[in-house]
C-alpha positions as CSV (number, residue, x, y, z in Angstrom):
1,M,26.1,13.1,14.4
2,K,23.2,12.0,12.2
3,T,23.8,9.2,9.7
4,I,23.0,10.2,6.1
5,L,19.9,7.9,6.1
6,F,18.3,10.1,8.7
7,K,18.8,13.5,7.0
8,A,15.5,14.9,5.9
9,N,16.5,15.6,2.3
10,V,17.9,12.1,1.8
11,A,14.9,10.5,3.6
12,T,12.5,12.3,1.2
13,Y,14.2,10.6,-1.8
14,L,14.4,7.2,0.0
15,V,10.7,7.2,1.0
16,G,9.7,8.3,-2.5
17,L,12.0,5.7,-4.1
18,A,10.7,2.9,-1.8
19,C,7.1,3.8,-2.7
20,C,8.0,3.7,-6.4
21,L,9.7,0.3,-6.0
22,V,6.7,-1.1,-4.2
23,L,4.3,0.1,-6.8
24,A,6.6,-1.1,-9.6
25,T,6.8,-4.5,-8.0
26,A,3.0,-4.7,-7.6
27,Y,2.5,-3.8,-11.3
28,A,5.2,-6.3,-12.3
29,F,3.4,-9.1,-10.5
30,E,0.2,-8.0,-12.2
31,Y,1.4,-7.5,-15.8
32,L,4.4,-9.7,-16.1
33,A,3.5,-12.6,-13.7
34,N,-0.2,-12.3,-14.6
35,L,-1.2,-12.3,-10.9
36,Q,-4.4,-10.2,-10.9
37,P,-4.9,-8.1,-7.8
38,C,-8.0,-8.3,-5.6
39,V,-9.8,-5.1,-4.6
40,L,-7.9,-5.0,-1.2
41,C,-4.6,-5.3,-3.2
42,I,-5.7,-2.3,-5.2
43,Y,-6.6,-0.4,-2.0
44,Q,-3.1,-1.2,-0.6
45,R,-1.5,0.6,-3.6
46,I,-3.2,3.9,-2.8
47,P,-1.2,5.0,0.2
48,Y,2.0,4.5,-1.8
49,A,0.8,6.7,-4.6
50,V,-0.3,9.4,-2.0
51,A,3.1,9.1,-0.3
52,I,4.9,9.6,-3.7
53,G,2.9,12.9,-4.1
54,L,3.8,14.0,-0.5
55,M,7.5,13.3,-1.2
56,L,7.4,15.2,-4.4
57,L,5.9,18.1,-2.5
58,A,8.7,17.7,0.1
59,I,11.3,17.9,-2.6
60,I,9.7,21.1,-4.0
61,L,9.4,22.6,-0.5
62,R,12.7,21.3,0.8
63,K,13.9,24.7,2.0
64,H,10.8,25.0,4.3
65,S,11.4,22.9,7.3
66,Q,7.9,23.3,8.7
67,A,6.4,22.2,5.5
68,N,8.7,19.1,5.4
69,L,7.7,18.3,9.0
70,I,4.0,18.4,8.1
71,L,4.6,16.3,5.0
72,F,6.5,13.6,7.0
73,I,3.7,13.6,9.6
74,A,1.2,13.2,6.7
75,A,3.3,10.4,5.2
76,S,3.3,8.7,8.6
77,V,-0.5,8.8,8.7
78,V,-0.6,7.5,5.1
79,F,1.6,4.6,6.0
80,A,-0.4,3.9,9.1
81,V,-3.5,3.7,6.9
82,G,-1.6,1.4,4.5
83,S,-0.6,-0.8,7.4
84,A,-4.2,-1.0,8.6
85,I,-5.4,-2.0,5.2
86,A,-2.7,-4.7,5.0
87,I,-3.7,-6.0,8.5
88,F,-7.3,-6.2,7.4
89,H,-6.3,-8.0,4.2
90,I,-4.1,-10.5,6.2
91,G,-7.2,-11.2,8.4
92,V,-9.2,-11.9,5.3
93,E,-6.5,-14.1,3.9
94,Q,-6.4,-16.1,7.1
95,Q,-10.2,-16.2,7.2
96,L,-10.3,-14.4,10.6
97,W,-13.0,-12.1,9.2
98,Q,-14.9,-11.4,5.9
99,G,-13.6,-9.0,3.3
100,T,-15.4,-6.2,1.7
101,P,-18.4,-6.9,-0.5
102,E,-16.1,-6.4,-3.5
103,C,-13.9,-9.3,-2.4
104,G,-15.0,-11.8,-5.0
105,N,-18.6,-11.9,-3.7
106,F,-20.7,-11.5,-6.8
107,I,-24.1,-12.7,-5.6
108,N,-26.6,-9.9,-5.4
109,N,-30.2,-9.3,-6.2
110,A,-29.5,-9.0,-10.0
111,S,-30.9,-11.4,-12.5
112,V,-29.0,-14.6,-13.5
113,E,-28.3,-13.0,-16.8
114,A,-26.9,-9.8,-15.2
115,L,-24.7,-11.9,-12.9
116,R,-23.4,-14.0,-15.8
117,K,-22.4,-10.8,-17.7
118,Q,-20.7,-9.5,-14.6
119,L,-18.8,-12.7,-14.1
120,L,-17.7,-12.8,-17.7
121,A,-16.6,-9.2,-17.8
122,Q,-14.0,-9.4,-15.1
123,P,-11.5,-11.8,-13.6
124,I,-12.6,-13.3,-10.3
125,V,-9.9,-12.5,-7.8
126,R,-10.8,-13.4,-4.2
127,C,-9.3,-11.5,-1.3
128,D,-9.2,-14.5,0.9
129,E,-6.9,-16.6,-1.3
130,V,-3.1,-16.1,-1.2
131,A,-2.0,-15.7,-4.8
132,W,1.8,-15.7,-4.0
133,S,3.9,-16.1,-1.0
134,L,7.6,-16.3,-0.2
135,F,8.9,-18.0,3.0
136,G,5.2,-18.4,4.1
137,I,4.5,-14.7,3.9
138,S,2.0,-13.4,1.4
139,M,2.4,-10.2,-0.7
140,T,0.0,-8.6,1.8
141,G,2.3,-9.6,4.7
142,Y,5.3,-8.1,2.9
143,N,3.2,-5.0,2.2
144,F,2.4,-4.7,6.0
145,L,6.2,-5.0,6.8
146,I,7.1,-2.4,4.2
147,S,4.3,0.0,5.2
148,T,5.1,-0.3,8.9
149,S,8.8,0.2,8.2
150,L,8.1,3.3,6.2
151,L,5.7,4.5,8.9
152,L,8.4,4.2,11.6
153,Y,11.1,5.8,9.4
154,S,8.8,8.7,8.5
155,L,8.0,9.2,12.2
156,I,11.7,9.2,13.1
157,I,12.3,11.9,10.4
158,A,9.4,13.9,11.6
159,V,10.6,13.8,15.2
160,Q,14.0,14.9,14.2
161,R,12.5,17.8,12.2
162,K,10.9,19.3,15.4
């Protein structure tokens, strides 16, 4: 007998709620704690927004088990992408590799005046600096743990739907 947590309809709401909570937490850190996100932090939010959309579709199509199966497989892929972005960001934070060109690197072939205007127009948030951590784990580390957990949970639900 399946526990209630592994029923597809309940899982749809749990995954959607978890994604909403993750995004709400990210925005709370940004707007209430004034911790500005770097570009990789912004990229890590995208899979959660996509997953919310997928779960809304799953709620709408809840009577179509094949559609729900496809949506949970898609959610698994989305969370795998989210986990990959988080792993990349962790590597940047640990200085294992360089981040993207947008990761606080403002030097380009523009004039000094153009560079000055660019720097004054936006907060400088580097991807290789940990802005906040708890128990030695950065927000990116927690994002990896959450994304990977949701990936595994979505896969379990998808396998059960077959």
